[in-house]
C-alpha positions as CSV (number, residue, x, y, z in Angstrom):
1,M,0.0,0.0,0.0
2,N,1.4,3.4,-0.8
3,A,1.8,6.3,1.6
4,R,-0.9,8.4,0.1
5,V,-3.4,5.6,0.4
6,E,-2.4,4.9,4.0
7,A,-2.5,8.6,5.0
8,G,-6.1,8.8,3.4
9,R,-7.2,5.8,5.5
10,L,-5.7,7.1,8.6
11,A,-7.3,10.6,8.1
12,S,-10.6,8.9,7.5
13,A,-10.3,6.8,10.7
14,V,-9.4,9.9,12.7
15,E,-12.4,11.7,11.4
16,L,-14.7,8.8,12.2
17,V,-13.4,8.7,15.8
18,H,-13.9,12.6,16.1
19,R,-17.5,12.1,14.7
20,E,-18.4,9.3,17.0
21,A,-17.1,11.2,20.0
22,M,-19.1,14.3,19.0
23,Y,-22.3,12.2,18.6
24,L,-21.9,10.8,22.0
25,D,-21.0,14.1,23.6
26,E,-24.1,15.7,22.1
27,Q,-26.2,12.6,22.9
28,R,-27.2,12.1,19.2
29,W,-27.9,8.5,19.7
30,D,-29.6,7.8,16.3
31,D,-26.5,9.4,14.5
32,W,-24.2,7.4,16.6
33,L,-26.1,4.1,15.9
34,A,-26.0,4.9,12.2
35,L,-22.3,4.5,12.3
36,Y,-22.5,0.8,12.9
37,T,-23.8,-2.0,10.6
38,E,-26.3,-4.6,11.7
39,D,-23.5,-7.2,12.0
40,C,-21.0,-5.1,13.8
41,E,-19.2,-6.4,17.0
42,Y,-18.8,-3.7,19.7
43,W,-16.1,-4.5,22.1
44,M,-14.2,-2.5,24.7
45,P,-11.7,-4.9,26.3
46,A,-10.6,-4.7,29.9
47,W,-7.1,-4.5,31.3
48,K,-5.7,-7.6,33.0
49,A,-3.7,-7.3,36.1
50,D,-0.5,-7.6,34.2
51,G,-1.3,-4.4,32.2
52,T,-2.3,-6.2,28.9
53,L,-5.7,-6.1,27.3
54,T,-8.1,-9.0,27.3
55,T,-8.2,-10.7,23.9
56,N,-11.4,-12.8,23.9
57,P,-14.7,-11.2,24.7
58,Q,-16.3,-14.6,24.9
59,A,-14.0,-15.9,27.6
60,E,-12.6,-12.9,29.4
61,L,-13.9,-9.8,31.2
62,S,-14.8,-6.9,29.0
63,H,-16.0,-3.3,29.8
64,I,-18.6,-3.6,27.1
65,Y,-19.3,-6.4,24.5
66,Y,-22.2,-6.6,22.0
67,A,-22.1,-9.3,19.4
68,N,-24.2,-7.0,17.0
69,R,-25.8,-3.7,16.7
70,A,-29.1,-4.9,18.5
71,G,-27.1,-4.8,21.7
72,L,-26.1,-1.2,21.0
73,E,-29.9,-0.4,20.3
74,D,-30.9,-2.0,23.6
75,R,-28.3,0.1,25.4
76,I,-29.7,3.4,23.8
77,V,-33.3,2.3,24.9
78,R,-32.0,1.9,28.5
79,I,-30.2,5.4,28.2
80,R,-33.3,7.2,26.9
81,S,-35.5,5.5,29.6
82,G,-33.3,7.0,32.4
83,K,-34.2,3.9,34.4
84,S,-30.8,2.2,34.2
85,A,-28.1,3.8,36.4
86,A,-25.6,1.3,34.7
87,S,-26.5,2.8,31.3
88,S,-26.2,6.4,32.2
89,P,-23.9,8.2,29.7
90,C,-20.7,9.7,30.9
91,R,-20.7,13.4,31.3
92,A,-17.1,14.1,30.5
93,P,-16.6,15.2,26.9
94,R,-15.2,12.5,24.7
95,T,-14.3,14.9,21.8
96,S,-11.3,16.4,23.6
97,S,-10.3,13.0,25.0
98,A,-10.3,11.4,21.5
99,R,-8.2,14.5,20.1
100,S,-5.8,14.1,23.0
101,C,-5.4,10.4,22.5
102,L,-5.0,10.6,18.8
103,S,-2.4,13.3,19.2
104,K,-0.4,11.2,21.6
105,R,-0.7,8.2,19.3
106,R,0.6,10.2,16.4
107,R,3.6,11.4,18.3
108,T,4.6,8.0,19.9
109,G,3.5,5.8,17.0
110,C,1.5,3.4,19.3
111,A,-1.3,3.4,21.8
112,S,-0.3,3.5,25.5
113,N,-1.7,1.7,28.5
114,P,-4.0,4.3,30.3
115,R,-2.7,3.0,33.7
116,G,0.7,4.4,33.0
């Protein structure tokens, strides 16, 4: 793959992460859901005690795991109902966090463990 194609893909990915963060910050749930296909897998791995990420959402602890978009849709129903404390959206802005994280990744060339 040539550098121009790779740079274009990276720019598209960065823009997607920023858009997702904006939709979440603005609680634009339908726009956020539209970013995902019906057969998507949504997974936020957990950190193991040794500082590595879990690798198997079926066998290890995860912060969030949905096998498809229906799980995301159910989560939005719970958020909108206001009856699930476990599904309350975070009030901290994600947009600035995404920007900060992406800037750090560009400087270092890799993702870092948020624990240190």
